[in-house]
N, C-alpha and C positions, 0 to 999 in steps of 0.2 A: 186391552179393552183400545178401538179404536175409537176417539171421542169425536160427535158430531163436525165440532169444527174443523176439525181434519179432512171428512166426507165433504160436507155443504161449503162449498165458498160464496159468498154475497155476488159474485158475477152468475153463480146458477139460483138463483132469487130472481122473481117476477111477481112484484107486489099489482099486476095490475093485468090481470089473464084478461085475454077476448074472448076466451071460450065461452060456447051458450051450453054445452051438456060434458059429463064429466070425461068420456072419449076422448073428445076435442080437446080438453083441459090438459089430460095425459100427453097427449102428444105434443101440443104447446111446450110443457113443464121440460117431457123430453128432448126436444127439442136444444133446449140450452147447454144439452150436453154436446150436441154435435160440437167438432171440432178440442174436445176436452182430450190433451195428452193420455190421460187414463183410460181411453177410449181408443181401443186397436181395429172394431169392426161395426162403422156406425150401426151397418143394418141387422144384425144380429142381435145388437144391443137391443133394436127399436123391436125386433121381432118377439123378443126375452119378455120384455116389457108388456107390450102390447097384445100379447097372445094367452097373458094370464087374465085378463080381464079382472084385474082390481077391484074387491066391493069396496063400494066407503061406506065408513062406520058411523053414527051419530055420536057426535060428542054434546047433546044439549042443544044448543039453539041451530047448530048447524052442523054440517058434517066434514070427513076428512078422507082422503084418500089416497091409500100409500101401493104404491104401484111400483114390484120389483118383479126382477130377474136376473137367477142365477146364468150366469155366462161365461166364458171363454173370450170374448167381445172384450172384456175389460180386464185390465193389468191389477187394479184395486178398488174397493168401493168408489164408486163414485155417487154423487146425491146431487137433487135440485129439489127446488119447491116452487111456490106456486099460490098466489092468493088471489080469488074472485071477489070484487067488492058485491056484485049485486049477486053470487052462489050460481050455481051449476047444477043446471037439473040431472038427477041420477034414479036408474031402474034399481036400484036398492033399499033408499032410501029415502022418507018423504022431505025431509029437511035441504036445504040448498047447501051441496058441498062449494067451503069456501075455501077450504086449504088442499093441496095435492100436494104429496111428495111424489120422486121417483128414484128407486134407486138402482144402481147395476152392480153386481155380484159377483167377483170370480165365483167361478164353480167349485172350486175348492175350498171354498171357504164355508163350512159347515153348519156354526151355528153363532159366529160373528155376525153376520146379516141379523139372525133374530132377534139378536139385542137390539140392536140400530132400530129395526121396525117396532120391536115392542117401546121401548124408549120413548120413541115418537109419539105411537100409539097413548101409552099415560102420559106424556106430555100436555098431550092437548084435550085432555080427559080433566085436566086443571084449570076451571072457570078461570081464575083471575091472569094463569098465561095466554089460557085460548084468548081471553081479550086483548090480552098485550098484541099476539102476534094477528091479530085482525086488524089493529089500527096503528101499529107500526110504520111509521115514515118512509126507514130506508133499508136496505139488504142487509145491511152491517149491523143493523140494530139485531134485525129480525134474526139472524145466526148468533150474537148475543145471547139474544133471550131464550134460543134452544140450547145455548152450551152453556149457561151457566144455571138453569134448572136439570140440566142432564146433571152437572157434578152434585147435583142434592140429592140425584135416586139415589 
């Protein structure tokens, strides 16, 4: 199993998204992966992720979106995350989307990405962890919180 800490780096965490809606937020978070050496075809990665129209899910007081795509555009799992202070509108839920995760998954990976996506969804349903992720001040701590919580799953 590949831990989240090896997939998500603090340089790919934006704690102050400027987007106004979920689709724009996904594109903004995705943009942080542009230039990552694990991404071999930027345009194909963008199409794989945005073409799926990932739905938002409710995690109580707010929503999260986990946008991902399986593609040969990446050499290994890559991930980025973003947080909106005010929340983003979504066509899927009433609550504002506050966290967006974007993952690029190599096409050859059949189940590992399901574990990662599932872990993030489960972790964000933990109210205490969700509150910490919504208030943490720096990207390193954001990744650290996810990594520590994932180790307890």
